[in-house]
N, CA, C and O atoms as CSV, one atom per row, in Angstrom:
chain,resi,resn,atom,element,x,y,z
A,1,UNK,N,N,-10.191,18.612,-4.945
A,1,UNK,CA,C,-9.791,18.359,-6.384
A,1,UNK,C,C,-10.256,16.442,-6.741
A,1,UNK,O,O,-10.011,15.394,-6.145
A,2,UNK,N,N,-10.765,16.679,-7.596
A,2,UNK,CA,C,-11.130,15.517,-8.659
A,2,UNK,C,C,-9.867,14.554,-9.053
A,2,UNK,O,O,-8.908,15.039,-9.653
A,3,UNK,N,N,-9.896,13.467,-8.771
A,3,UNK,CA,C,-8.983,12.405,-9.194
A,3,UNK,C,C,-9.709,11.332,-10.166
A,3,UNK,O,O,-10.806,10.817,-9.950
A,4,UNK,N,N,-8.907,11.111,-11.232
A,4,UNK,CA,C,-9.458,10.581,-12.199
A,4,UNK,C,C,-8.384,9.636,-12.757
A,4,UNK,O,O,-7.387,10.145,-13.269
A,5,UNK,N,N,-8.521,8.133,-12.693
A,5,UNK,CA,C,-7.780,7.261,-12.998
A,5,UNK,C,C,-8.122,6.832,-14.519
A,5,UNK,O,O,-9.305,6.793,-14.857
A,6,UNK,N,N,-7.144,6.523,-15.400
A,6,UNK,CA,C,-7.523,6.026,-16.770
A,6,UNK,C,C,-6.248,5.318,-17.083
A,6,UNK,O,O,-5.155,5.792,-16.772
A,7,UNK,N,N,-6.393,4.204,-17.688
A,7,UNK,CA,C,-5.383,3.272,-17.962
A,7,UNK,C,C,-5.150,3.784,-19.453
A,7,UNK,O,O,-5.909,4.331,-20.253
A,8,UNK,N,N,-3.840,3.407,-19.521
A,8,UNK,CA,C,-3.203,3.692,-20.874
A,8,UNK,C,C,-3.207,4.931,-21.900
A,8,UNK,O,O,-2.945,4.930,-23.103
A,9,UNK,N,N,-3.564,5.929,-21.103
A,9,UNK,CA,C,-3.722,7.472,-21.245
A,9,UNK,C,C,-2.631,8.143,-21.837
A,9,UNK,O,O,-2.690,9.367,-21.728
A,10,UNK,N,N,-1.527,7.630,-22.507
A,10,UNK,CA,C,-0.471,8.067,-22.854
A,10,UNK,C,C,-0.145,8.477,-24.229
A,10,UNK,O,O,0.905,8.345,-24.858
A,11,UNK,N,N,-1.309,9.020,-24.570
A,11,UNK,CA,C,-1.300,9.490,-25.881
A,11,UNK,C,C,-0.250,10.554,-26.187
A,11,UNK,O,O,0.469,10.551,-27.186
A,12,UNK,N,N,-0.246,11.268,-25.423
A,12,UNK,CA,C,0.806,12.682,-25.276
A,12,UNK,C,C,2.019,12.250,-25.629
A,12,UNK,O,O,2.695,13.075,-26.245
A,13,UNK,N,N,2.581,11.029,-25.391
A,13,UNK,CA,C,3.840,10.573,-25.229
A,13,UNK,C,C,4.513,10.646,-26.842
A,13,UNK,O,O,5.592,11.155,-27.146
A,14,UNK,N,N,3.519,9.968,-27.763
A,14,UNK,CA,C,3.961,9.869,-29.220
A,14,UNK,C,C,3.542,11.407,-29.687
A,14,UNK,O,O,4.075,11.618,-30.776
A,15,UNK,N,N,2.891,12.378,-29.309
A,15,UNK,CA,C,2.416,13.462,-30.203
A,15,UNK,C,C,3.566,14.174,-30.364
A,15,UNK,O,O,4.254,14.386,-29.366
A,16,UNK,N,N,3.948,14.634,-31.559
A,16,UNK,CA,C,5.075,15.151,-32.007
A,16,UNK,C,C,5.046,16.826,-32.093
A,16,UNK,O,O,5.998,17.583,-32.282
A,17,UNK,N,N,3.681,17.134,-31.896
A,17,UNK,CA,C,3.252,18.354,-32.099
A,17,UNK,C,C,3.276,19.068,-30.842
A,17,UNK,O,O,3.089,20.284,-30.831
A,18,UNK,N,N,3.532,18.284,-29.573
A,18,UNK,CA,C,3.606,19.032,-28.101
A,18,UNK,C,C,5.292,18.950,-27.944
A,18,UNK,O,O,5.880,17.876,-28.079
A,19,UNK,N,N,5.825,19.906,-27.715
A,19,UNK,CA,C,7.054,19.866,-27.361
A,19,UNK,C,C,7.661,18.775,-26.241
A,19,UNK,O,O,7.007,18.394,-25.270
A,20,UNK,N,N,8.782,18.418,-26.491
A,20,UNK,CA,C,9.535,17.149,-25.821
A,20,UNK,C,C,9.424,17.457,-24.457
A,20,UNK,O,O,9.038,16.629,-23.633
A,21,UNK,N,N,9.743,18.609,-24.177
A,21,UNK,CA,C,9.993,19.080,-22.664
A,21,UNK,C,C,8.589,19.161,-21.739
A,21,UNK,O,O,8.613,19.001,-20.518
A,22,UNK,N,N,7.450,19.415,-22.448
A,22,UNK,CA,C,6.012,19.142,-22.075
A,22,UNK,C,C,5.694,18.072,-21.750
A,22,UNK,O,O,5.153,17.903,-20.658
A,23,UNK,N,N,5.928,17.081,-22.568
A,23,UNK,CA,C,5.630,15.629,-22.804
A,23,UNK,C,C,6.495,14.962,-21.435
A,23,UNK,O,O,5.973,14.269,-20.562
A,24,UNK,N,N,7.735,15.305,-21.489
A,24,UNK,CA,C,8.332,14.712,-20.232
A,24,UNK,C,C,8.330,15.290,-18.984
A,24,UNK,O,O,8.938,14.769,-18.048
A,25,UNK,N,N,7.567,16.550,-18.849
A,25,UNK,CA,C,7.032,16.951,-17.808
A,25,UNK,C,C,5.649,16.210,-17.057
A,25,UNK,O,O,5.427,15.897,-15.888
A,26,UNK,N,N,4.832,16.092,-18.336
A,26,UNK,CA,C,3.747,15.424,-17.955
A,26,UNK,C,C,3.814,13.937,-17.448
A,26,UNK,O,O,3.060,13.479,-16.590
A,27,UNK,N,N,4.698,13.321,-18.012
A,27,UNK,CA,C,5.045,11.924,-17.624
A,27,UNK,C,C,5.699,11.865,-16.010
A,27,UNK,O,O,5.575,10.965,-15.180
A,28,UNK,N,N,6.382,13.072,-15.912
A,28,UNK,CA,C,7.241,13.213,-14.610
A,28,UNK,C,C,6.007,13.362,-13.374
A,28,UNK,O,O,6.027,12.922,-12.224
A,29,UNK,N,N,4.986,14.122,-14.055
A,29,UNK,CA,C,3.871,14.471,-13.148
A,29,UNK,C,C,2.935,13.447,-12.588
A,29,UNK,O,O,2.428,13.442,-11.466
A,30,UNK,N,N,2.778,12.512,-13.633
A,30,UNK,CA,C,2.268,11.193,-13.405
A,30,UNK,C,C,2.779,10.238,-12.448
A,30,UNK,O,O,2.165,9.767,-11.490
A,31,UNK,N,N,3.946,10.005,-12.799
A,31,UNK,CA,C,4.943,9.325,-11.737
A,31,UNK,C,C,4.842,9.891,-10.312
A,31,UNK,O,O,4.599,9.190,-9.329
A,32,UNK,N,N,5.034,11.133,-10.283
A,32,UNK,CA,C,4.958,11.569,-8.878
A,32,UNK,C,C,3.793,11.534,-8.185
A,32,UNK,O,O,3.801,11.496,-6.954
A,33,UNK,N,N,2.705,11.542,-8.876
A,33,UNK,CA,C,1.109,11.703,-8.317
A,33,UNK,C,C,1.130,10.152,-7.918
A,33,UNK,O,O,0.791,9.983,-6.747
A,34,UNK,N,N,1.432,9.033,-8.585
A,34,UNK,CA,C,1.301,7.680,-8.169
A,34,UNK,C,C,2.349,7.441,-7.342
A,34,UNK,O,O,2.185,6.473,-6.600
A,35,UNK,N,N,3.349,8.008,-7.244
A,35,UNK,CA,C,4.366,7.691,-5.910
A,35,UNK,C,C,3.731,8.189,-4.541
A,35,UNK,O,O,3.782,7.546,-3.493
A,36,UNK,N,N,2.983,9.720,-4.741
A,36,UNK,CA,C,2.568,10.064,-3.514
A,36,UNK,C,C,1.404,9.234,-3.278
A,36,UNK,O,O,1.251,9.007,-2.078
A,37,UNK,N,N,0.607,8.751,-3.969
A,37,UNK,CA,C,-0.538,7.787,-3.779
A,37,UNK,C,C,0.093,6.665,-3.039
A,37,UNK,O,O,-0.711,6.183,-2.241
A,38,UNK,N,N,1.137,6.140,-3.027
A,38,UNK,CA,C,2.018,4.905,-2.823
A,38,UNK,C,C,2.187,5.440,-1.022
A,38,UNK,O,O,1.792,4.893,0.008
A,39,UNK,N,N,2.824,6.516,-1.213
A,39,UNK,CA,C,3.623,6.897,0.091
A,39,UNK,C,C,2.397,7.391,1.056
A,39,UNK,O,O,2.384,7.077,2.246
A,40,UNK,N,N,1.626,7.987,0.610
A,40,UNK,CA,C,0.426,8.377,1.535
A,40,UNK,C,C,-0.466,7.123,1.973
A,40,UNK,O,O,-0.835,7.206,3.144
A,41,UNK,N,N,-0.911,5.936,1.265
A,41,UNK,CA,C,-1.497,5.151,1.578
A,41,UNK,C,C,-0.573,4.430,2.307
A,41,UNK,O,O,-1.147,4.007,3.310
A,42,UNK,N,N,0.704,4.050,2.282
A,42,UNK,CA,C,1.449,3.364,3.326
A,42,UNK,C,C,1.723,3.914,4.757
A,42,UNK,O,O,1.977,3.333,5.812
A,43,UNK,N,N,1.590,5.202,4.445
A,43,UNK,CA,C,1.700,6.280,5.895
A,43,UNK,C,C,0.281,6.053,6.728
A,43,UNK,O,O,0.229,5.900,7.949
A,44,UNK,N,N,-0.922,6.064,5.782
A,44,UNK,CA,C,-2.204,5.735,6.593
A,44,UNK,C,C,-2.317,4.454,7.329
A,44,UNK,O,O,-2.786,4.208,8.440
A,45,UNK,N,N,-1.619,3.494,6.184
A,45,UNK,CA,C,-1.758,2.041,6.840
A,45,UNK,C,C,-1.164,1.755,8.278
A,45,UNK,O,O,-1.605,1.006,9.150
A,46,UNK,N,N,0.067,2.636,8.280
A,46,UNK,CA,C,1.187,2.667,9.345
A,46,UNK,C,C,0.319,3.121,10.351
A,46,UNK,O,O,0.254,2.453,11.383
A,47,UNK,N,N,-0.478,4.314,10.218
A,47,UNK,CA,C,-1.130,4.613,11.530
A,47,UNK,C,C,-2.137,3.868,11.948
A,47,UNK,O,O,-2.169,3.747,13.172
A,48,UNK,N,N,-3.113,3.233,11.261
A,48,UNK,CA,C,-4.043,2.247,11.578
A,48,UNK,C,C,-3.310,1.151,12.309
A,48,UNK,O,O,-3.895,0.817,13.340
A,49,UNK,N,N,-1.997,0.385,12.018
A,49,UNK,CA,C,-1.700,-0.391,12.581
A,49,UNK,C,C,-1.089,-0.157,13.843
A,49,UNK,O,O,-0.890,-1.032,14.686
A,50,UNK,N,N,-0.742,1.263,13.972
A,50,UNK,CA,C,-0.065,1.653,15.340
A,50,UNK,C,C,-1.353,1.892,16.288
A,50,UNK,O,O,-1.317,1.620,17.488
A,51,UNK,N,N,-2.599,2.472,15.586
A,51,UNK,CA,C,-3.764,2.217,16.516
A,51,UNK,C,C,-4.081,0.972,16.855
A,51,UNK,O,O,-4.475,0.876,18.017
A,52,UNK,N,N,-4.042,-0.096,16.195
A,52,UNK,CA,C,-4.390,-1.258,16.217
A,52,UNK,C,C,-3.770,-1.978,17.288
A,52,UNK,O,O,-4.388,-2.776,17.993
A,53,UNK,N,N,-2.296,-1.647,17.445
A,53,UNK,CA,C,-1.454,-2.355,18.833
A,53,UNK,C,C,-1.594,-1.897,19.833
A,53,UNK,O,O,-1.280,-2.545,20.831
A,54,UNK,N,N,-2.243,-0.305,19.966
A,54,UNK,CA,C,-2.242,0.199,21.318
A,54,UNK,C,C,-3.983,-0.325,21.933
A,54,UNK,O,O,-4.304,-0.464,23.113
A,55,UNK,N,N,-4.804,-0.513,20.797
A,55,UNK,CA,C,-5.771,-1.228,21.249
A,55,UNK,C,C,-5.726,-2.402,21.767
A,55,UNK,O,O,-6.380,-2.770,22.743
A,56,UNK,N,N,-4.670,-3.283,20.910
A,56,UNK,CA,C,-4.525,-4.653,21.292
A,56,UNK,C,C,-3.956,-4.685,22.914
A,56,UNK,O,O,-4.437,-5.425,23.772
A,57,UNK,N,N,-2.920,-3.801,23.129
A,57,UNK,CA,C,-2.554,-3.781,24.297
A,57,UNK,C,C,-3.219,-3.540,25.582
A,57,UNK,O,O,-2.974,-4.113,26.644
A,58,UNK,N,N,-4.083,-2.630,25.362
A,58,UNK,CA,C,-5.069,-2.223,26.446
A,58,UNK,C,C,-6.294,-3.430,26.687
A,58,UNK,O,O,-6.752,-3.756,27.783
A,59,UNK,N,N,-6.663,-3.960,25.417
A,59,UNK,CA,C,-7.701,-4.849,25.466
A,59,UNK,C,C,-7.244,-6.208,26.214
A,59,UNK,O,O,-7.877,-6.732,27.130
A,60,UNK,N,N,-5.818,-6.772,25.566
A,60,UNK,CA,C,-5.287,-7.747,26.519
A,60,UNK,C,C,-5.291,-7.710,27.853
A,60,UNK,O,O,-5.762,-8.515,28.658
A,61,UNK,N,N,-4.607,-6.494,28.049
A,61,UNK,CA,C,-4.247,-6.250,29.793
A,61,UNK,C,C,-5.769,-5.942,30.459
A,61,UNK,O,O,-5.824,-5.779,31.678
A,62,UNK,N,N,-6.758,-5.877,29.815
A,62,UNK,CA,C,-7.975,-5.694,30.731
A,62,UNK,C,C,-8.907,-6.901,30.713
A,62,UNK,O,O,-9.683,-7.093,31.650
A,63,UNK,N,N,-8.835,-7.799,29.554
A,63,UNK,CA,C,-9.524,-8.880,29.672
A,63,UNK,C,C,-8.873,-10.309,30.105
A,63,UNK,O,O,-9.479,-11.380,30.100
A,64,UNK,N,N,-7.614,-10.122,30.453
A,64,UNK,CA,C,-6.916,-11.342,30.694
A,64,UNK,C,C,-6.114,-11.132,31.886
A,64,UNK,O,O,-5.464,-10.089,31.945
A,65,UNK,N,N,-6.053,-12.039,32.934
A,65,UNK,CA,C,-5.611,-11.843,33.971
A,65,UNK,C,C,-4.006,-12.739,34.030
A,65,UNK,O,O,-2.961,-12.152,34.315
A,66,UNK,N,N,-4.062,-14.066,33.741
A,66,UNK,CA,C,-2.836,-14.702,33.575
A,66,UNK,C,C,-1.872,-14.180,32.843
A,66,UNK,O,O,-2.219,-13.510,31.870
A,67,UNK,N,N,-0.629,-14.331,33.088
A,67,UNK,CA,C,0.455,-13.639,32.368
A,67,UNK,C,C,0.444,-14.479,31.238
A,67,UNK,O,O,0.430,-13.963,30.120
A,68,UNK,N,N,0.449,-15.903,31.395
A,68,UNK,CA,C,0.406,-16.836,30.098
A,68,UNK,C,C,-0.504,-16.740,29.118
A,68,UNK,O,O,-0.269,-17.037,27.947
A,69,UNK,N,N,-1.748,-16.258,29.613
A,69,UNK,CA,C,-2.713,-16.146,28.620
A,69,UNK,C,C,-2.602,-14.824,27.892
A,69,UNK,O,O,-2.989,-14.827,26.724
A,70,UNK,N,N,-2.220,-13.902,28.304
A,70,UNK,CA,C,-1.778,-12.616,28.078
A,70,UNK,C,C,-0.731,-12.748,26.939
A,70,UNK,O,O,-0.935,-12.230,25.841
A,71,UNK,N,N,0.293,-13.389,27.197
A,71,UNK,CA,C,1.335,-13.612,26.068
A,71,UNK,C,C,0.484,-14.345,24.858
A,71,UNK,O,O,0.327,-13.866,23.735
A,72,UNK,N,N,-0.048,-15.647,25.340
A,72,UNK,CA,C,-0.717,-16.133,24.074
A,72,UNK,C,C,-1.540,-15.244,23.141
A,72,UNK,O,O,-1.370,-15.043,21.939
A,73,UNK,N,N,-2.664,-14.656,24.140
A,73,UNK,CA,C,-3.382,-13.715,23.397
A,73,UNK,C,C,-2.878,-12.531,22.775
A,73,UNK,O,O,-3.635,-11.991,21.968
A,74,UNK,N,N,-1.726,-12.000,22.985
A,74,UNK,CA,C,-1.026,-10.875,22.692
A,74,UNK,C,C,-0.193,-11.275,21.345
A,74,UNK,O,O,-0.147,-10.525,20.370
A,75,UNK,N,N,0.454,-12.531,21.403
A,75,UNK,CA,C,1.267,-13.368,20.235
A,75,UNK,C,C,0.177,-13.636,19.257
A,75,UNK,O,O,0.555,-13.426,18.105
A,76,UNK,N,N,-1.176,-14.073,19.367
A,76,UNK,CA,C,-2.000,-14.358,18.515
A,76,UNK,C,C,-2.325,-12.961,17.600
A,76,UNK,O,O,-2.310,-12.901,16.371
A,77,UNK,N,N,-2.613,-11.896,18.515
A,77,UNK,CA,C,-2.958,-10.921,17.943
A,77,UNK,C,C,-1.967,-10.391,16.874
A,77,UNK,O,O,-2.193,-10.088,15.702
A,78,UNK,N,N,-0.827,-10.357,17.571
A,78,UNK,CA,C,0.689,-9.710,16.519
A,78,UNK,C,C,0.585,-10.561,15.528
A,78,UNK,O,O,0.606,-9.972,14.447
A,79,UNK,N,N,0.469,-11.826,15.429
A,79,UNK,CA,C,0.393,-12.742,14.392
A,79,UNK,C,C,-0.540,-12.334,13.273
A,79,UNK,O,O,-0.404,-12.507,12.062
A,80,UNK,N,N,-1.532,-11.746,13.956
A,80,UNK,CA,C,-2.908,-11.527,13.096
A,80,UNK,C,C,-2.419,-10.332,12.113
A,80,UNK,O,O,-2.452,-10.306,10.882
A,81,UNK,N,N,-1.970,-9.385,12.993
A,81,UNK,CA,C,-1.600,-7.788,12.380
A,81,UNK,C,C,-0.266,-8.158,11.394
A,81,UNK,O,O,-0.202,-7.685,10.259
A,82,UNK,N,N,0.565,-8.856,11.818
A,82,UNK,CA,C,1.456,-9.522,10.815
A,82,UNK,C,C,1.164,-10.070,9.569
A,82,UNK,O,O,1.605,-9.547,8.546
A,83,UNK,N,N,0.395,-11.170,9.542
A,83,UNK,CA,C,-0.473,-11.487,8.400
A,83,UNK,C,C,-1.124,-10.548,7.571
A,83,UNK,O,O,-0.971,-10.581,6.350
A,84,UNK,N,N,-1.948,-9.582,8.221
A,84,UNK,CA,C,-2.523,-8.624,7.498
A,84,UNK,C,C,-1.958,-7.596,6.855
A,84,UNK,O,O,-2.457,-7.021,5.887
A,85,UNK,N,N,-0.773,-7.306,7.441
A,85,UNK,CA,C,0.169,-6.520,6.782
A,85,UNK,C,C,0.967,-6.897,5.840
A,85,UNK,O,O,1.260,-6.128,4.925
A,86,UNK,N,N,1.585,-8.521,5.942
A,86,UNK,CA,C,1.989,-9.286,4.832
A,86,UNK,C,C,1.125,-9.030,3.364
A,86,UNK,O,O,1.574,-8.610,2.297
A,87,UNK,N,N,-0.297,-9.444,3.710
A,87,UNK,CA,C,-1.178,-9.277,2.553
A,87,UNK,C,C,-1.195,-7.843,1.925
A,87,UNK,O,O,-1.193,-7.662,0.708
A,88,UNK,N,N,-1.210,-6.903,2.795
A,88,UNK,CA,C,-1.583,-5.525,2.197
A,88,UNK,C,C,-0.230,-5.253,1.355
A,88,UNK,O,O,-0.317,-4.723,0.247
A,89,UNK,N,N,1.104,-5.647,1.933
A,89,UNK,CA,C,2.121,-5.448,1.137
A,89,UNK,C,C,2.115,-6.256,-0.238
A,89,UNK,O,O,2.296,-5.717,-1.329
A,90,UNK,N,N,1.892,-7.564,-0.055
A,90,UNK,CA,C,2.168,-8.322,-1.270
A,90,UNK,C,C,0.845,-8.159,-2.216
A,90,UNK,O,O,0.986,-8.492,-3.392
A,91,UNK,N,N,-0.275,-7.731,-1.844
A,91,UNK,CA,C,-1.261,-7.315,-3.020
A,91,UNK,C,C,-0.952,-6.801,-3.933
A,91,UNK,O,O,-1.055,-7.256,-5.072
A,92,UNK,N,N,-0.307,-5.261,-3.474
A,92,UNK,CA,C,0.018,-4.279,-4.570
A,92,UNK,C,C,1.323,-4.978,-5.476
A,92,UNK,O,O,1.263,-5.135,-6.696
A,93,UNK,N,N,2.349,-5.311,-4.742
A,93,UNK,CA,C,3.498,-6.116,-5.244
A,93,UNK,C,C,3.111,-7.202,-6.570
A,93,UNK,O,O,3.597,-7.332,-7.694
A,94,UNK,N,N,2.243,-7.742,-6.004
A,94,UNK,CA,C,1.897,-9.123,-7.188
A,94,UNK,C,C,1.088,-8.555,-8.179
A,94,UNK,O,O,1.159,-9.087,-9.287
A,95,UNK,N,N,0.056,-7.242,-7.992
A,95,UNK,CA,C,-0.540,-6.682,-9.308
A,95,UNK,C,C,0.434,-6.165,-10.279
A,95,UNK,O,O,0.210,-6.315,-11.480
A,96,UNK,N,N,1.686,-5.463,-9.795
A,96,UNK,CA,C,2.477,-4.800,-10.171
A,96,UNK,C,C,3.448,-6.127,-11.138
A,96,UNK,O,O,4.040,-5.745,-12.147
A,97,UNK,N,N,3.493,-6.942,-10.918
A,97,UNK,CA,C,4.718,-7.993,-11.574
A,97,UNK,C,C,3.733,-8.421,-13.039
A,97,UNK,O,O,4.186,-9.194,-13.883
């Protein structure tokens, strides 16, 4: 399936020769497509973060022996994941405003 993104391609909305129901269904299809892109993108990022957390747990437990260092290194990595997640969420939201 080829996916083409075009900005401002809503000429069909004002085309009176096209039946109203057909125009409405086309508009619904566009909205549904973008909703699916957002949901699947969020799901993909969630899978990435979950696997990152698993790798983080194993890496911290194998590289550091002190409990205090494990806590510090683990908290630092979790903070990094949190900051990146905030950026991933805030980016699209700020572009939409």
